[in-house]
N, C-alpha and C positions, 0 to 999 in steps of 0.2 A: 482534466479528469482522465487523461490518456492512460496514466499509470495508476489510476486510483486503486483498483483492486490489488495490483501488485504492491503498491505502496502500503496499503492496509496490511497485507500479508507480511510485507517486509518489516513494518513497524512492530507487528506482533512477534515476528521471529527475532528481531533485534532486541525487543524489550524482554522477551521471555527466555532468551538464550543468553542471558547476561554473562555467565561465566565464559562464554566463547568469545575471544577477542576479535575474530574476523567473521564477516558475513560471507556465506558461501558464494563462490563465483559461478558455480554451475548448478542447474536444477538438481542433478543427481547427488550433489553434495548437501542438499537440504535434508535435515533429519526427517524421518518418516512421520513423526508426530506433528511436524509443522506442515509437511506436504498435504496432510489431510485437511488443513485449514484453507488450502488454496483451491479456488473454484476450477472446474475442469477447463473452462475457456482460457483462464489465466495460465494454467499448467501447460496447455498446448502452446500458448504464446511464448512462454518462457523456454520451452523445449525447442521451439522453431528458430530462436535467435542464434545466429552463427557467431563465432568468435570475432569476425570482422564487424558484424553489427554491434556486438558488445563494445568494441573499441569506438565505434561511431557514437553510440549512446554516451559513453564516458566523455568523449570529446565535446559533444553538444552540451552535455550536462554541466560542463565546466563554466558555461555561460549562463547558468540558471538564474543568476541575479538580474540578467538583462531581459528575461522573458516576462512580459506583462500578462500573458495568457497562455492557455494550452495551444491556441492557434499559432502563437509565436514559436513555441517549442516544435510543433508539428511542421511548420514551415522550415525551421532550421534542419530538422531531420530530412525533409524532402530534398533540400539542397544537397545534403550529403549522401543520401541513399533513398531513392524512390521506393525500393522494395521494403526497407525498414519503415518508411513512412506509411506504406500501405498496411503493414502488420499493425503498426501503432494506431493507425486510424480505425481499424476494425475493432481493436480492443477499446479504444476511446469511445466509440459509438455504443458498444455493449454496455459499458459502465454508465455512460451518459443516459442511456435509455432506462437503466435500472434506477438511477438516482432520480430522474424525472418522474418515475412512477411512484415515488415515495410521497407520503403526506408532508405538509409543510414543516412540521416539527422535526420529523425524521430526516427530511432533506437538509435542513439547516445543520443538524448534528453530523450527518455524513459528509456534507461539504466542508465543514470545519475540520473533521478528521482527515479528509483527503488533502486539504491544504497543508496541514501539519505534516502529514506523511510525505507529501510531495516535496516539501522543503527539506525534510530529513534525507529522503532518498536522493535528491539532487545534490545535497552536500556530500553524501557518501560517494556518489558517482564522480563528483568533482575532486575527490581525494581529501575532503574535509570531514573526517569521521566524527560524528557527534559523540559527545561523552556519554558514558553509561548513565550518569545522573540525568542527562537530558532525555534519554530514552525511557528511563524509569518514570520520570515526571510526566512525559507525554502519555505513556501507557496508563498511568494512574488517572490522569486527567480525563482521558477518554472513557475509561471504565466507569469512573464516578459519574461522568456526564450521561453515559448510557443508562446507568441505574436510576438517574433522575428523570428520564424520559417518561412520558405518559404511556399507558398500556397500548393506546392506539398507535403511537409512534414506534414502539417496540414491535408491534404486530406488523406494521408497514415494513420495517427493516427485515423482519423475519421472512416476509413474503419475497422480497427482492434479493436479500443477502442472507440466506439461511445459514451459510457457513460462518459468517461474521457473527450472527446471533448465537450460534453454538459456541463460538469462541468466548463471547461475553458471559455466557451462562455456564460454561464448563467448570466443574468443580476443581479439576486439576489446574486450570488456568488461574482460578481464583486463589488457590493455594500458592501457586508460583508467584502471583502478584503479591500476596501477603508476605511471602518469604523474601522477595527481592526489594520490596518497597518499604518494609517496616524496619 
C-alpha cells in the first residue's frame, strides 16, 4: 500500500485525462484540476522526490512482477536508496493506517482499488504503458463498485479518504466518465 494514494490519484488522472498521451513526470506538470484530488500528504511526498529518486523508483518498478508484497518493494527501495525508502515508508504507513481504519466492506473495496492501481502504476514506471481501454475499464469498474457500496462503507471511506469520496461523487468526474467510457 506504499503508493496507494498516489496510485489512486494516478489512476484517476490517467483515466480522466484520456486525451493526454503521457502521464506528467513532475508534480508541477499535473493539471490543477487533478492536483486538487491529491491529498496534502501525498502532494508533499511527490514534491519531495528528487530526479535521482524518480530514476530509482523506475528502476525498482521494472521488477514489479517479482514483488510478492509491499515489503518486498520497500526492501528493494531500501537497497537502492535508504532516503527514498524512508519517504516511501512514511507514506506507506499513512495510507495503511487510513485503510485499517475503514469498515470491512470499505476496506475490501479500497484494497482492491489499490491493488489494481499498484499494478497499473508499476507497469507505467516499468515502461509498459497500459492502454487507454485498460484505464477506462479500470476507472469504470471502480466507480461502479463504489456506487454499489453500502452507505456505511461510503461513510467510512469519506471519513478516511474525503478527497477520494469527492472524486467519486463529483459531477464533473461523472460527466467525464460518461464521455470517455460510453
